[in-house]
C-alpha positions as CSV (number, residue, x, y, z in Angstrom):
1,M,-8.7,-23.5,-20.5
2,N,-5.4,-22.0,-21.2
3,M,-5.2,-18.2,-20.5
4,E,-1.6,-17.5,-20.5
5,E,-0.2,-14.8,-22.7
6,E,3.3,-15.0,-23.9
7,V,5.4,-11.7,-24.1
8,V,6.9,-11.5,-27.5
9,K,8.2,-8.0,-27.5
10,S,8.7,-5.3,-24.7
11,D,9.5,-2.0,-25.5
12,S,10.7,0.5,-22.8
13,K,8.6,3.8,-22.9
14,Y,9.7,5.6,-19.7
15,K,11.9,5.1,-16.8
16,G,11.1,7.2,-13.6
17,Q,11.6,7.5,-10.0
18,I,9.0,5.1,-9.0
19,I,7.7,3.5,-12.2
20,D,9.0,2.2,-15.3
21,V,6.5,2.0,-18.5
22,Y,6.4,-0.6,-21.1
23,K,4.4,-1.4,-24.1
24,Q,4.3,-5.1,-24.6
25,T,3.1,-7.3,-27.4
26,V,1.7,-10.6,-26.3
27,K,0.8,-13.9,-28.1
28,L,-2.9,-14.7,-26.9
29,P,-3.7,-18.4,-26.3
30,N,-5.3,-18.6,-29.9
31,G,-2.2,-17.3,-31.5
32,E,-3.2,-13.7,-32.0
33,L,-1.1,-10.7,-30.9
34,A,-2.3,-7.9,-28.8
35,N,-0.6,-4.9,-26.9
36,R,-0.5,-4.4,-23.2
37,D,0.5,-1.1,-21.4
38,V,2.5,-2.4,-18.4
39,V,3.7,-0.4,-15.4
40,K,6.4,-1.7,-13.2
41,H,6.5,-0.6,-9.8
42,Q,8.4,-1.6,-6.6
43,N,6.5,-3.9,-4.3
44,A,5.2,-2.4,-1.1
45,I,3.7,-2.6,2.1
46,A,0.9,-1.0,4.2
47,I,0.4,-0.9,8.1
48,L,-2.9,-1.1,10.0
49,A,-1.3,0.3,13.1
50,F,-3.5,0.3,16.5
51,T,-2.9,2.6,19.4
52,N,-3.2,1.4,22.8
53,E,-7.0,3.2,23.0
54,G,-8.1,0.9,19.9
55,K,-8.0,3.6,17.4
56,A,-5.9,3.2,14.1
57,I,-3.4,5.7,12.6
58,F,-3.9,7.5,9.6
59,E,-2.2,9.8,7.3
60,E,-3.5,12.7,5.1
61,Q,-1.1,13.7,2.4
62,W,-1.1,15.4,-1.2
63,R,-1.4,13.0,-4.1
64,T,-0.6,14.8,-7.3
65,P,-2.2,12.1,-9.6
66,V,-5.4,12.4,-8.2
67,G,-5.1,16.3,-7.5
68,K,-6.1,16.3,-3.9
69,T,-5.1,15.3,-0.4
70,T,-6.0,11.3,0.4
71,I,-6.4,9.7,3.9
72,E,-4.6,6.6,3.9
73,I,-2.7,4.2,6.4
74,P,1.1,4.2,6.8
75,A,2.6,2.6,3.6
76,G,5.7,2.4,1.5
77,K,8.1,0.8,-0.9
78,V,10.2,-2.2,-0.4
79,E,13.7,-1.2,-0.9
80,D,16.3,-3.5,-2.3
81,G,17.4,-6.1,-0.1
82,E,14.6,-5.7,2.4
83,T,11.7,-8.1,3.5
84,Y,8.2,-7.1,3.6
85,L,8.5,-7.2,7.4
86,E,11.7,-5.0,7.5
87,T,10.2,-2.3,5.3
88,A,6.7,-2.3,7.5
89,K,9.0,-1.8,10.5
90,R,11.1,0.9,8.7
91,E,8.0,2.8,7.4
92,L,6.4,2.9,11.0
93,N,9.5,4.6,12.0
94,E,9.8,7.0,9.1
95,E,6.3,8.2,8.7
96,V,4.9,8.0,12.3
97,R,7.9,7.6,14.6
98,L,6.5,4.3,16.2
99,Q,7.7,0.8,16.6
100,S,5.5,-2.2,17.0
101,A,6.1,-5.3,19.6
102,D,3.4,-6.9,17.8
103,I,3.4,-6.8,13.9
104,K,1.8,-9.6,11.8
105,K,1.1,-10.1,8.2
106,V,-2.7,-10.1,7.1
107,A,-2.6,-10.7,3.5
108,G,-0.7,-9.7,0.1
109,F,-2.3,-8.5,-3.0
110,Y,-2.1,-6.8,-6.4
111,S,-2.9,-3.0,-6.2
112,S,-3.8,-2.8,-9.8
113,P,-3.3,-6.0,-11.8
114,G,-4.8,-4.7,-14.8
115,F,-1.9,-2.5,-15.7
116,A,0.8,-2.5,-12.9
117,D,2.8,-5.4,-11.0
118,E,3.0,-3.9,-7.8
119,Y,2.4,-6.5,-4.9
120,M,1.5,-5.2,-1.6
121,V,1.5,-6.7,1.9
122,L,-0.8,-5.5,4.5
123,F,0.2,-5.9,8.1
124,T,-1.3,-5.0,11.6
125,A,0.7,-3.5,14.3
126,K,-0.2,-3.2,17.9
127,D,1.5,-2.5,21.1
128,L,3.1,0.7,19.8
129,S,5.9,2.8,21.4
130,P,7.9,5.9,20.2
131,V,11.2,5.0,18.4
132,E,14.5,5.8,20.0
133,T,16.4,6.4,16.8
134,K,14.3,8.4,14.2
135,L,15.0,7.4,10.6
136,P,15.1,10.1,7.9
137,Q,11.7,10.8,6.2
138,D,11.3,10.4,2.5
139,F,12.1,13.8,0.6
140,G,9.0,15.8,-0.2
141,E,6.7,13.9,2.1
142,N,4.4,15.9,3.9
143,L,2.1,13.8,6.3
144,N,-0.6,15.1,8.8
145,I,-0.8,12.1,11.2
146,F,-4.0,11.5,13.3
147,E,-6.2,8.7,14.6
148,Y,-9.6,7.3,13.8
149,S,-11.9,5.0,15.9
150,L,-13.6,2.2,13.6
151,D,-16.7,4.0,13.5
152,E,-15.0,7.1,12.4
153,A,-13.1,5.4,9.6
154,L,-16.2,3.5,8.5
155,T,-18.0,6.9,8.2
156,A,-15.0,8.3,6.4
157,V,-15.2,5.6,3.8
158,K,-19.2,5.8,3.7
159,L,-18.6,9.7,3.0
160,G,-16.1,9.4,0.4
161,K,-13.2,11.0,2.6
162,I,-11.3,7.7,2.3
163,E,-11.0,6.3,-1.2
164,D,-7.5,4.8,-1.3
165,A,-7.9,1.2,-2.1
166,K,-5.5,-0.3,0.5
167,T,-6.7,1.8,3.2
168,V,-10.6,0.8,2.4
169,L,-9.5,-2.7,2.4
170,A,-7.8,-2.4,5.8
171,I,-10.7,-0.6,7.2
172,Y,-13.0,-3.7,6.1
173,Y,-10.6,-6.0,7.6
174,W,-10.6,-4.2,10.8
175,Q,-14.4,-4.1,10.8
176,A,-14.5,-7.9,10.2
177,N,-12.1,-8.9,13.1
178,Y,-13.6,-6.4,15.4
179,Q,-16.9,-8.0,14.7
180,A,-15.5,-11.4,15.2
181,G,-14.2,-10.4,18.7
182,E,-10.4,-10.1,17.9
């Protein structure tokens, strides 16, 4: 069954610092027209970074859209000309001042495909060490950095302390691989 929708009109409604918003008119497979609200966002990465003690590094930061602090794994936007791996390395430096001798791609996914085009790649990072040259941190970004064991992270999810989707996904990935003996 053909499910593809053809964009017949795209009107820019807002151009911001990190998102652009469009109202699109699409032609459905049956020929009827429908409207779609679309948010364009730079692609991004997220990093499940492990300490030598087997804990993961987390960040707490204020998130204005939800009106509270959230607990998340390090993450950031892919800048023009960067690969996902280059972005992961840069974000580790900027946000937690670490570098990894063992960084691997886990999976790629759309964060909210119902209205946004943001594609995110999750990495794991092990064998961490302090960076020699610190990159500048993003303006206005205030982070509280800390570590959780797997049990602490799972408890935080269960208690609703961690509600960020990429972070929940990473924790469950961690759990599945920890139980598998990796």
